C-alpha positions as CSV (number, residue, x, y, z in Angstrom):
1,M,0.1,2.5,5.3
2,G,3.7,2.0,4.1
3,G,3.2,2.9,0.5
4,A,1.7,6.3,1.2
5,I,4.4,7.0,3.7
6,A,7.1,5.9,1.3
7,A,5.7,8.1,-1.5
8,V,5.8,11.2,0.7
9,L,9.2,10.4,2.2
10,A,10.8,9.8,-1.2
11,H,10.3,13.5,-1.9
12,Q,11.2,14.8,1.5
13,L,14.5,13.1,2.0
14,P,17.6,15.2,1.5
15,S,18.7,12.8,-1.2
16,A,16.1,11.2,-3.5
17,P,16.1,7.4,-3.5
18,R,17.3,5.6,-6.6
19,S,13.8,4.0,-7.1
20,L,10.5,3.6,-5.3
21,T,8.1,0.7,-5.1
22,L,4.6,1.0,-3.9
23,L,2.5,-2.1,-3.0
24,N,-1.3,-1.5,-3.0
25,S,-0.6,2.0,-1.7
26,A,-3.1,4.1,0.2
27,G,-3.5,7.7,-1.0
28,I,-4.1,6.9,-4.6
29,P,-7.4,8.1,-6.0
30,E,-9.8,5.7,-7.6
31,R,-10.3,8.1,-10.6
32,P,-7.5,9.6,-12.7
33,D,-9.1,13.1,-12.6
34,S,-9.4,13.3,-8.8
35,E,-8.3,16.5,-7.2
36,P,-5.3,16.1,-4.9
37,Q,-6.9,18.4,-2.3
38,A,-10.1,16.4,-2.2
39,R,-11.3,15.0,1.2
40,V,-11.1,11.2,1.2
41,E,-13.5,9.1,3.3
42,N,-11.7,6.1,4.6
43,H,-13.1,3.7,7.1
44,A,-10.3,1.1,6.6
45,D,-8.9,2.0,10.1
46,D,-11.5,-0.3,11.6
47,L,-9.9,-3.2,9.7
48,L,-6.3,-2.1,9.7
49,I,-5.9,-1.2,13.3
50,P,-7.2,-4.1,15.4
51,R,-8.4,-3.5,19.0
52,D,-8.3,-7.2,20.1
53,W,-7.4,-10.7,18.9
54,K,-10.6,-11.0,16.9
55,G,-9.7,-7.8,15.0
56,V,-6.1,-9.2,14.4
57,Y,-7.6,-12.4,12.9
58,R,-10.1,-10.3,10.8
59,M,-7.4,-8.1,9.6
60,F,-5.1,-10.7,8.3
61,N,-7.9,-12.8,6.8
62,S,-9.7,-9.9,5.2
63,V,-7.1,-7.9,3.5
64,S,-6.6,-10.5,0.7
65,D,-9.7,-12.1,-0.7
66,G,-11.7,-12.3,2.5
67,K,-11.1,-16.0,3.2
68,A,-9.1,-17.4,6.0
69,T,-5.7,-18.7,4.9
70,I,-2.8,-20.5,6.5
71,S,-0.6,-17.4,5.9
72,G,-3.3,-15.1,7.4
73,L,-3.4,-17.3,10.5
74,A,0.4,-17.4,10.7
75,M,0.6,-13.6,10.3
76,A,-2.0,-13.0,12.9
77,G,0.0,-15.2,15.4
78,L,3.3,-13.6,14.5
79,L,2.4,-9.9,14.2
80,G,-0.7,-9.8,16.4
81,P,1.1,-9.1,19.7
82,D,3.1,-6.2,18.2
83,L,0.0,-4.7,16.5
84,L,-2.0,-4.8,19.7
85,Q,0.8,-3.2,21.6
86,R,1.2,-0.4,19.0
87,T,-2.5,0.4,18.6
88,P,-2.2,4.0,19.9
89,A,0.7,4.8,17.6
90,L,-1.0,3.2,14.6
91,R,-4.2,5.3,15.3
92,H,-2.1,8.4,15.4
93,I,-0.4,7.6,12.0
94,F,-3.8,6.7,10.5
95,R,-5.4,9.9,11.7
96,D,-2.6,12.0,10.1
97,M,-2.9,10.1,6.8
98,A,-6.7,10.4,6.8
99,A,-6.4,14.2,7.4
100,D,-4.5,14.4,4.1
101,G,-5.7,11.2,2.3
102,L,-4.3,12.0,-1.1
103,A,-0.9,13.4,0.0
104,P,1.0,10.9,-2.2
105,V,-0.7,12.3,-5.3
106,R,1.1,15.6,-4.8
107,Y,4.5,13.9,-4.5
108,L,4.2,11.4,-7.4
109,G,4.7,12.8,-10.8
110,P,7.4,13.8,-13.3
111,S,10.1,14.2,-10.6
112,T,9.4,10.8,-9.0
113,P,12.4,8.4,-9.0
114,P,11.9,5.3,-11.2
115,L,8.6,3.9,-9.8
116,Q,7.3,0.4,-9.6
117,V,3.7,-0.3,-8.5
118,Q,2.5,-3.8,-7.4
119,W,-1.2,-4.3,-6.8
120,G,-3.5,-7.2,-6.2
121,D,-6.7,-7.4,-8.4
122,R,-8.7,-8.7,-5.4
123,D,-7.7,-5.9,-3.0
124,R,-10.5,-5.0,-0.6
125,I,-8.7,-2.1,1.0
126,T,-7.3,-0.1,-2.0
127,P,-9.3,-0.9,-5.1
128,T,-7.5,-2.0,-8.3
129,R,-9.0,0.8,-10.2
130,C,-6.5,3.1,-8.3
131,V,-3.8,1.9,-10.7
132,D,-5.5,3.8,-13.5
133,W,-4.2,7.1,-11.9
134,F,-0.6,6.1,-12.5
135,A,-1.0,6.1,-16.3
136,G,-1.5,9.8,-16.4
137,A,0.5,11.0,-13.5
138,T,3.5,8.8,-13.7
139,P,3.4,7.3,-17.3
140,K,6.9,5.7,-16.9
141,A,5.8,3.8,-13.8
142,E,6.0,0.0,-14.1
143,V,2.6,-1.2,-13.0
144,H,2.1,-4.9,-12.1
145,V,-1.4,-6.1,-11.2
146,F,-1.3,-9.6,-9.8
147,R,-4.3,-11.8,-10.5
148,G,-6.0,-13.6,-7.6
149,V,-4.1,-11.5,-5.1
150,G,-5.5,-9.1,-2.4
151,H,-3.9,-6.3,-0.5
152,L,-0.6,-8.1,0.4
153,P,1.2,-9.2,-2.8
154,M,4.4,-9.7,-0.8
155,L,2.7,-12.3,1.4
156,E,0.1,-13.8,-0.9
157,N,2.4,-14.3,-3.9
158,P,5.9,-13.7,-2.4
159,N,7.9,-15.4,-5.2
160,R,6.4,-13.3,-7.9
161,S,6.4,-10.1,-5.9
162,A,10.1,-10.6,-5.0
163,R,11.0,-11.5,-8.6
164,V,9.3,-8.4,-10.0
165,L,11.0,-6.2,-7.3
166,R,14.4,-7.8,-7.8
167,D,14.2,-7.2,-11.6
168,F,13.2,-3.6,-11.0
169,I,16.0,-2.9,-8.6
170,S,18.6,-4.6,-10.8
171,R,17.7,-2.1,-13.6
172,H,17.7,0.9,-11.4
173,G,20.8,0.4,-9.2
174,H,21.3,-1.0,-5.8
């Protein structure tokens, strides 16, 4: 949920950030001609907000390509206790986002700070076709689609994700 929140906050902060990076962001329509006020049906909360350890395991092993991985198992073990403890807060955040599912669309455009987008071509949460929206709305955005990567490029291909981010930040100030 971080990308959608970052997109909105970037335009609500008193001072705009020097740049903005979104990784497989929620709130981006699957079609470039989507209306920003359209109601978005999203059932990802069942996957993204686990109720128990089985849900934690499913979450970290489903968000990429759907297969269990060593990193998915490690992330489940490391982040599971915190996720389970914060379930009520996560549900609240998710409900707010679902009520205005395309909010980032209203904030991303010509006045957006330099924008980088990273996306995995095997994302099962936010489809890769969402990146098509950026071409018309934010034509100067740097869009990187990583082959063989799911919803978490920073975990599934951390070296490439970090390199692309580092290069972007070096061009747009610290």
